[in-house]
C-alpha positions as CSV (number, residue, x, y, z in Angstrom):
1,M,-24.0,34.3,-14.4
2,K,-21.1,31.8,-14.3
3,L,-21.4,29.8,-17.5
4,L,-18.0,28.0,-17.4
5,P,-16.2,26.2,-14.6
6,S,-13.2,28.0,-13.1
7,K,-9.7,26.5,-13.3
8,M,-10.0,25.7,-9.6
9,D,-13.3,23.8,-10.3
10,L,-11.6,21.8,-13.0
11,K,-8.6,21.0,-10.9
12,T,-10.8,19.8,-8.0
13,A,-12.9,17.6,-10.5
14,L,-9.7,16.0,-11.9
15,E,-8.4,15.3,-8.4
16,V,-11.7,13.6,-7.4
17,F,-11.7,11.6,-10.6
18,A,-8.1,10.5,-10.1
19,V,-8.8,9.2,-6.6
20,F,-12.2,7.7,-7.5
21,Q,-10.9,5.7,-10.4
22,W,-8.1,4.2,-8.3
23,T,-10.2,3.6,-5.2
24,L,-12.9,1.7,-7.1
25,S,-10.8,0.3,-9.9
26,I,-10.4,-3.1,-8.2
27,V,-14.1,-3.5,-7.6
28,M,-15.1,-2.3,-11.1
29,I,-12.5,-4.4,-12.9
30,I,-13.1,-7.6,-10.9
31,T,-16.9,-7.2,-11.4
32,T,-16.5,-6.5,-15.1
33,V,-14.1,-9.3,-15.8
34,I,-16.3,-11.9,-14.0
35,L,-19.6,-10.7,-15.6
36,V,-18.2,-10.3,-19.1
37,N,-16.6,-13.7,-19.1
38,L,-19.7,-15.4,-17.7
39,Y,-21.7,-13.7,-20.4
40,L,-19.3,-14.9,-23.1
41,V,-19.3,-18.5,-21.9
42,V,-23.0,-18.9,-21.1
43,F,-24.8,-16.7,-23.6
44,T,-22.5,-16.3,-26.7
45,P,-20.4,-18.5,-29.0
46,Y,-17.3,-16.4,-28.0
47,W,-16.2,-18.6,-25.1
48,P,-12.8,-19.1,-26.8
49,V,-12.0,-15.5,-25.7
50,T,-12.3,-16.5,-22.1
51,V,-10.1,-19.5,-22.8
52,L,-7.5,-17.3,-24.3
53,I,-7.6,-15.0,-21.3
54,L,-7.2,-17.9,-18.9
55,T,-4.4,-19.4,-21.0
56,W,-2.5,-16.1,-20.9
57,L,-3.0,-15.8,-17.2
58,A,-1.5,-19.3,-16.7
59,F,1.4,-18.5,-19.0
60,D,2.1,-15.2,-17.2
61,W,1.4,-16.5,-13.7
62,K,4.9,-16.0,-12.3
63,T,5.6,-12.5,-13.6
64,P,4.3,-10.7,-10.4
65,Q,6.8,-12.8,-8.5
66,Q,9.6,-12.1,-10.8
67,G,9.9,-8.3,-10.9
68,G,6.5,-7.6,-12.6
69,R,6.2,-5.5,-15.8
70,R,7.0,-1.9,-15.0
71,V,5.9,0.7,-17.5
72,N,7.5,4.1,-16.6
73,C,5.1,6.1,-18.7
74,V,2.2,4.8,-16.6
75,R,4.0,5.8,-13.4
76,N,4.4,9.3,-14.9
77,W,0.7,9.8,-15.9
78,K,-0.4,13.3,-15.2
79,L,-3.4,11.7,-13.6
80,W,-1.3,10.6,-10.6
81,K,-0.3,14.2,-9.9
82,H,-4.0,15.1,-9.5
83,Y,-4.3,12.0,-7.2
84,S,-1.5,13.3,-5.0
85,D,-2.8,16.8,-5.0
86,Y,-6.2,15.7,-3.8
87,F,-5.0,15.0,-0.2
88,P,-2.2,16.3,-0.7
89,L,0.5,13.6,-0.3
90,K,4.1,14.5,0.7
91,L,7.2,12.3,0.8
92,L,10.1,13.4,3.0
93,K,13.4,11.6,3.6
94,T,15.6,12.0,6.7
95,H,18.7,10.4,5.2
96,D,20.2,9.7,1.8
97,I,20.5,6.1,0.7
98,S,23.1,4.6,-1.6
99,P,22.0,2.8,-4.8
100,S,24.9,0.4,-4.3
101,Q,22.7,-1.6,-1.9
102,N,19.2,-3.0,-1.7
103,Y,16.6,-2.1,1.0
104,I,13.4,-3.1,2.6
105,L,11.3,-0.1,3.3
106,V,8.7,-1.0,6.0
107,C,5.7,1.3,6.0
108,H,3.2,2.1,8.8
109,P,0.3,2.3,9.3
110,H,-1.6,0.3,6.7
111,G,-4.7,2.5,6.9
112,L,-7.8,1.2,5.1
113,M,-6.7,1.7,1.4
114,S,-2.9,2.6,1.8
115,H,-3.5,5.6,-0.4
116,S,-0.2,7.3,0.5
117,Y,2.0,4.3,-0.3
118,F,0.4,3.8,-3.7
119,G,0.9,7.5,-4.5
120,H,4.5,7.6,-3.3
121,F,5.9,4.3,-4.5
122,A,3.7,3.1,-7.4
123,T,3.7,6.5,-9.2
124,E,6.0,9.4,-9.6
125,S,3.4,11.9,-8.2
126,S,5.5,12.6,-5.1
127,G,8.8,12.8,-7.1
128,F,10.2,9.5,-5.8
129,S,13.0,9.3,-8.4
130,K,14.2,12.9,-7.5
131,I,14.1,12.3,-3.8
132,F,15.8,8.9,-4.1
133,P,17.9,9.0,-7.3
134,D,18.9,5.7,-8.8
135,I,16.6,3.8,-6.5
136,T,13.9,1.5,-8.0
137,P,10.8,1.0,-5.7
138,Y,8.7,-2.1,-5.8
139,L,5.5,-1.8,-3.9
140,L,4.6,-5.3,-2.7
141,T,0.9,-6.2,-2.3
142,L,-1.4,-9.2,-1.9
143,G,-0.8,-12.0,-4.4
144,A,-4.6,-12.4,-4.8
145,F,-4.7,-9.1,-6.7
146,F,-2.6,-10.7,-9.5
147,W,-5.2,-13.4,-10.0
148,V,-7.5,-10.9,-11.8
149,P,-6.9,-10.4,-15.5
150,F,-6.3,-6.8,-16.6
151,F,-6.2,-5.5,-13.0
152,R,-3.0,-7.4,-12.5
153,D,-1.5,-5.7,-15.5
154,Y,-2.6,-2.3,-14.2
155,L,-0.8,-3.0,-11.0
156,M,2.3,-4.3,-12.6
157,C,2.6,-1.3,-14.9
158,S,2.9,0.8,-11.8
159,G,5.8,-1.3,-10.5
160,C,3.8,-3.4,-8.0
161,C,4.7,-7.0,-7.3
162,S,3.5,-9.9,-5.1
163,V,4.5,-9.7,-1.5
164,S,5.2,-13.5,-1.5
165,Q,8.5,-14.8,-0.1
166,S,9.5,-16.0,-3.6
167,S,8.9,-12.5,-5.0
168,M,11.0,-10.8,-2.3
169,D,13.8,-13.4,-2.8
170,F,13.8,-12.8,-6.6
171,L,14.0,-9.0,-6.3
172,L,16.8,-9.2,-3.8
173,T,18.9,-11.7,-5.8
174,H,18.1,-11.2,-9.5
175,K,17.7,-7.4,-9.9
176,G,21.1,-6.2,-8.9
177,T,21.4,-3.3,-6.4
178,G,19.5,0.0,-5.9
179,N,16.2,-1.8,-5.3
180,M,13.7,-0.8,-2.6
181,L,11.1,-3.3,-1.6
182,V,8.2,-1.5,0.0
183,V,6.2,-3.6,2.5
184,V,3.2,-2.5,4.5
185,V,3.6,-5.0,7.3
186,G,0.4,-4.4,9.2
187,G,-1.6,-5.7,6.3
188,L,-5.4,-6.1,6.4
189,A,-5.2,-7.0,10.1
190,E,-4.4,-3.4,10.8
191,C,-7.5,-2.0,9.1
192,R,-9.5,-2.4,12.3
193,Y,-7.3,0.1,14.0
194,S,-7.5,2.6,11.2
195,L,-9.4,5.4,13.0
196,P,-8.7,9.1,13.0
197,G,-6.0,9.8,15.6
198,S,-5.1,6.1,16.1
199,T,-1.5,5.1,16.5
200,T,-1.9,1.4,17.0
201,L,0.2,-0.9,14.7
202,V,0.1,-4.6,14.1
203,L,3.8,-5.4,14.4
204,K,4.6,-7.5,17.5
205,N,4.3,-10.8,15.7
206,R,5.2,-9.6,12.2
207,T,8.8,-10.9,11.9
208,G,8.9,-12.2,8.3
209,F,10.3,-9.0,6.9
210,V,13.2,-9.1,9.5
211,R,14.0,-12.7,8.6
212,T,14.1,-11.9,4.9
213,A,16.4,-8.9,5.6
214,L,18.8,-11.1,7.6
215,R,18.9,-13.8,5.0
216,H,19.8,-11.3,2.3
217,G,21.8,-8.8,4.5
218,V,19.7,-5.8,3.4
219,A,19.0,-2.8,5.5
220,L,15.6,-2.1,7.0
221,I,14.2,1.4,6.6
222,P,11.2,2.5,8.9
223,A,8.6,4.8,7.4
224,Y,5.6,6.4,9.0
225,S,2.7,8.1,7.2
226,F,1.2,10.8,9.4
227,G,-2.5,11.2,8.4
228,E,-3.1,7.9,6.7
229,T,-5.5,6.8,9.4
230,D,-7.4,10.1,9.1
231,L,-8.7,9.5,5.6
232,Y,-11.8,7.4,6.6
233,N,-14.1,7.0,9.6
234,Q,-15.3,3.6,10.9
235,Y,-18.5,2.6,12.5
236,I,-17.6,0.7,15.7
237,F,-20.2,-1.9,16.6
238,P,-20.9,-2.3,20.3
239,P,-19.4,-5.6,21.8
240,G,-21.9,-8.4,21.5
241,S,-24.0,-6.7,18.9
242,L,-25.1,-8.4,15.7
243,G,-22.6,-6.4,13.6
244,N,-19.7,-7.2,16.0
245,R,-20.5,-10.9,16.0
246,F,-20.6,-10.9,12.2
247,Q,-17.1,-9.2,12.1
248,K,-15.6,-11.8,14.5
249,L,-17.2,-14.7,12.6
250,F,-16.0,-13.4,9.3
251,Q,-12.5,-12.9,10.7
252,R,-12.4,-16.5,12.0
253,M,-13.5,-17.9,8.6
254,V,-11.2,-15.9,6.2
255,H,-8.8,-14.2,8.6
256,I,-9.9,-10.7,7.4
257,Y,-11.6,-8.3,9.8
258,P,-14.4,-6.6,7.8
259,C,-14.6,-2.8,8.6
260,A,-17.7,-0.7,8.3
261,F,-15.9,2.4,7.0
262,Y,-16.9,5.5,5.1
263,G,-15.4,8.6,3.8
264,R,-16.9,11.4,1.7
265,G,-19.0,11.4,-1.5
266,F,-18.7,13.6,-4.6
267,T,-19.9,16.6,-2.6
268,E,-17.9,17.7,0.3
269,N,-20.5,17.1,3.0
270,S,-21.8,13.8,1.8
271,R,-20.7,10.2,2.7
272,G,-19.2,7.8,0.3
273,L,-16.1,5.7,-0.4
274,L,-13.8,8.6,-1.4
275,P,-11.2,9.4,1.2
276,Y,-11.4,12.7,3.0
277,A,-9.1,15.3,1.5
278,R,-6.7,15.5,4.4
279,P,-2.9,15.9,4.1
280,V,-0.7,12.8,4.5
281,T,3.1,13.1,5.0
282,T,5.3,10.0,4.9
283,I,8.6,10.3,6.7
284,V,11.3,7.9,5.6
285,G,13.8,7.1,8.4
286,K,17.4,6.1,8.6
287,P,18.4,2.6,7.2
288,L,19.1,0.1,9.9
289,P,22.1,-2.1,8.9
290,V,21.4,-5.9,9.0
291,P,24.0,-8.6,8.8
292,K,23.7,-11.4,6.2
293,I,22.9,-14.7,8.0
294,E,21.7,-17.5,5.7
295,N,19.7,-19.3,8.4
296,P,19.0,-16.7,11.2
297,S,17.9,-18.1,14.5
298,Q,14.7,-17.1,16.2
299,E,16.7,-15.2,18.8
300,M,18.5,-13.2,16.1
301,V,15.2,-12.4,14.4
302,A,13.8,-11.2,17.7
303,E,16.9,-9.1,18.4
304,Y,16.7,-7.2,15.1
305,H,12.9,-7.0,15.3
306,A,13.4,-5.2,18.6
307,L,16.0,-2.9,17.1
308,Y,13.7,-2.1,14.2
309,T,10.7,-1.4,16.5
310,D,12.9,0.9,18.6
311,A,14.0,2.8,15.4
312,L,10.4,3.2,14.3
313,C,9.3,4.5,17.7
314,K,12.1,7.0,17.7
315,L,11.2,8.2,14.2
316,F,7.5,8.6,15.2
317,D,8.4,10.5,18.4
318,Q,10.8,12.8,16.6
319,H,8.2,14.0,14.1
320,K,4.8,13.5,15.8
321,T,4.2,17.0,17.2
322,R,4.7,18.5,13.7
323,F,1.5,16.7,12.7
324,G,-0.8,17.5,15.6
325,I,0.0,14.5,17.8
326,S,0.6,15.3,21.4
327,E,4.0,14.8,23.0
328,T,2.6,12.2,25.4
329,Q,1.0,10.0,22.7
330,E,3.0,6.9,21.8
331,L,2.9,4.1,19.3
332,V,0.9,1.1,20.5
333,I,2.5,-2.1,19.1
334,A,-0.1,-4.9,18.9
């Protein structure tokens, strides 16, 4: 009889735990913070604890927009190596980049949880600092995440910052050179297209990153993660159904399209919120030089947006067949 788990069993368990704790950490931390503080205020005499937490939040409000609070030992946790091995994740560069400049790395597609971008740029699990020596990555995400006590600190420890305009301006003007701002431009709007095999991107009207690059004169770098959209399935409601009407109503109200998605559970053939263990490879392309124009016109923004889109499509076409995508399939820019 097998009394003790094998090394392979332990490794698999650690990988599942690493992904599980990150996937559900936002839900668990938000819920815990709300419930605990409600309990302290309503049912105990310890309401000053909540006041102290809110006071600190107000005092520290601008930190996520001013470079965050990176803790390198957190980025190097052994836990993140298990996280990366779960899929596994792989980061490949096509060109060297110089630390004498700043860059905006534009990532596609968003997927449902952006697992690959967190693993590559908010941790050292993919060996970012060895692949891009002397470059400091800043993964930019929704400012709303930094409203939550404790979770905001967890994010900032990994090098995450707010994706607000003031945050990007600060990083490109107050942090010297060798900085890489990582932006997933499709955002939550792209989640609805996150289906296995999908190559649809929300990019046509996303021009803010180009305008920022022009204002600061920093190069744009396209990146595509092959396999990111394969990590979950979605249930597609028929047009006109109750579920479909709810999705459209919710989108009109809060500008977020709610997806009925699912992955695997703790056992391989069950359903749950864990992503499927499928490989994801992120290809980082060649920097696209951008001139510095303090007040770029709409025509100039459109010109460089078209150049960037063309560079992204070429990157995708050059590598797609290596990852099981047919030669005839192209990127769909929505």
